[in-house]
C-alpha positions, 0 to 999 in steps of 0.5 A: 840138489840140497835136501831143503829143495822139495819142487822143481821148476819146470821149463814153463815156470810151473812148479812140480813137487821133487817127490811124487806118489805112483798108483800103477796096479793100485785099483778100486777102493784101494786106489782111493785110500792110497792116495788119500794116505799119500795126501796125508802123509805129505805127497802132493804129486799124484801119478796116474795113467788111462791104462791104469784103470783107476783115474776115477778113484784116483780122482775121488782119493784127491777130492776126499783129501780135502786139500785146495786142488791147486794144491795137488799136481795131477798127472795122467798119460795118453794109451797107445791105442789113442794116439792121433790128432782127434784120438788124443783130444777125445782121450784127454777129455775122457781122463778129465772126466774120469778124474772129475777134475777141471784141469790136468797138471801134466799129460803125458805121451806114455810110449812112443809106440806108434807112428802117430806119436807127432800127431798126438804131441800136436794134439797135447801142444794145442790142449796146453795152449787152450789151457785144459792142461798146465804142462805136457810131456812124454813118458818112455822116450829114449834120445832118438825119440826125443830128437825125432819129436824136436824136429816136428814142433817147436815146443819140446817136452817139459818132462820125460818120465823113464824107468830109472834107478841105480841098476839101470844108471849106465844105461840111462846116464846119456838120456838123463844128460840129454834132458838136463841139456834141453831142460827137460825134467826126468821123472823116475818111474820103478824108482825101487826096481819094483822091489827086486833089489831091496836085498841088494848088499851095496845099498843095505850097507849105505842104508845102514850108514845113514840108518835109513830103509833100502828104499830110501837110499834108493829114492834119495839117489834118484832126487839128488840126480835131479829126477822126480822119483815116484814111488808106489804103494798100498801099505801105509807104512811104506807110503809113509817111509817112501815120503821120509826122504828130505832129512838126509843127504847121500855123500859124494862117494855114496853116490858114486858107489851107487852109480856104480851098480848098474846091471842093465835089468829093467822091470818094464819094456825097453823103448829103444825098440820102438820105431 
């Protein structure tokens, strides 16, 4: 990954920006304003989900940006209670209506949380074939979940969105390699570990070396691992700083150092226990 790379090609040929804007826990008017600010700062990938409760406001922000629809890559997700074939299709239609869009660029199964997940995937494949969604994928799937899915479908997910940051690298390395080998793009949510490790001495030292912020080091690390980080913030200064990660590149030694600071602490649920 070089500093000039700012898009990825998904396995179906669709292009996806190399950095996205997350909207978890940003509600109401703040969600609309944050999306507008993010787009003004240069973000072209906007990520939401039904469970976030802000699809309507995110859609309003996208339309208010004034950019043509085709210039914005929009992701939303199927929540656990909606899994199943018919309920997945209904949930998709509801999300599409809430967003106020004619199509969704990427639709994900949010968690492998129920025994209905393979029925949900079958519905998503049909939505994809019908052209209602441009790409489909999963979120929080482990290698075990991906192997299970591959035995039940000919359509491999284009994306797997998972928690990913240096503090979880060792725990996610096998999953990362599996996705690389199977042409599944990894999106990194909580790439800043929800701000819990921004005072880390190793990260801070590397940030000083490059004269950047610790957040920018963490995002750049994700990008150089070939993943798409999805930082989120409602603070315009943080939104702007988080996008400014294409003007420098971490050297091999610094990447290796960051690879070595894993402590295995997650900031969200561990999907490994989801049967």
